[in-house]
C-alpha positions, 0 to 999 in steps of 0.5 A, a space after each residue: 500500500 502507498 504510504 499515507 500523505 499529509 492532509 492539507 486544507 485550503 480555505 479560498 475562492 474558486 478560479 474558473 480559469 484554473 490558474 489561481 485560488 482553489 485550483 492552484 492550491 490543489 495542484 500545488 498540494 498534489 505536486 508536493 506530496 500532500 492530499 488536498 482538502 477544500 472549503 470554498 468561500 467564493 466562486 469567481 467567473 475568471 479567465 486569463 483576461 480578468 474577473 467578470 463575477 464573484 459570488 460569495 458562498 453562504 456563511 452556513 455552507 462555508 462553516 459546513 465544509 470546514 466542519 465536515 473536513 475536520 470531522 474526518 481528516 487529520 489536517 496537517 496544515 491549513 492555508 487561507 486565501 480569498 475569504 471575500 467578506 468580513 463575516 467569512 473572515 470572522 468565521 474562519 478565524 473562529 474555526 481556526 482558533 477552536 480547531 488549532 491546526 498544526 500549521 496555519 498559513 494566511 495569504 491575505 488575498 485582496 486584489 486579483 492580478 486583473 485588479 478586481 477586488 476580492 476582499 470586502 473593505 469591511 473585512 480588513 479589520 477582521 483579518 488584522 485583529 482575528 485571523 492574522 494573530 493565529 497565523 504561523 506564516 503570513 504571506 502578503 505581497 507589497 500592496 497587501 502589506 501596505 493595506 494591512 499596515 495602513 501606509 506606504 512601505 517604499 523601500 522600508 521592508 525591514 520596518 514593514 516586516 517588524 510591524 507585520 510581525 507585531 500583528 501577532 503572526 509567527 513569521 512573515 513572508 513578504 513577497 517581492 514580485 511587485 517591487 520593480 527590478 531585474 531581481 525579485 527579492 522575497 523577504 522572510 521575517 521571524 523572531 530570530 531576524 530576517 532572510 532574503 531570497 533572491 531570484 531573477 525576474 522572468 519576462 512575463 506575469 504569472 497568474 496565481 503565483 501568490 496562491 501557489 507560493 502560500 499553498 507550497 509553504 503549507 505543503 512543506 510545513 505539513 511534510 515536516 519542515 520548519 517555517 524558515 526551511 518551508 519558505 525557502 523550499 517553497 520559493 525554490 519550487 515556485 521558481 521552477 514552476 515559473 520557468 515552465 509557465 505558458 499561456 493557456 488562454 488569450 490573455 497576457 498572463 501565464 499559468 504556472 507549471 504546477 
């Protein structure tokens, strides 16, 4: 018999174009040797050209999915992505506080690659005060970090990292894709200090890269790596996925080779 794989749960939105959200998370979990579980928070009508509609699921159904998964599976790690509303954010925070999964990775998804808003503005407070303090790793990109802190970051990355840690999470992986330059620098912060992971910028935009990185971190944690090592391994794996990316649709964005 095949050895059992760790179970990893993604609580996020569905991307009908298959490049981000739940779909990217499941492909990542499978590729990295974990069994993917889902609790879908919203359904988006989305392709490589943009998001045309978003339907947030009823609160009771989001709760039912989480309850049903935890009732059967030993969950080794949880990743949250698009939560959509303040009510769902509060629900997820309550469930995670009660269930205390071994690892919780919070990807504070707010805006899609196309610019479509994926998080209700009223949800930001719930994210900051209720969910982030439970996170083992918080994985914002630069615009998300600025929204969480309520200010521009500029080049003051280390100060931002310290302030994000002060929100109560165990560590921060500040994604560098939005910072201009020929190199992308992802920065990791925890109580012991800071690390920088640098890799060349490829000449295209990858769809679902943030979702994919956060789910890769979750899978690495579930397989036994410590947070710093999990972040390093996930970034290395994501770089390979970028190098195999292609354009499946008529839009300019590339889908990663999960």
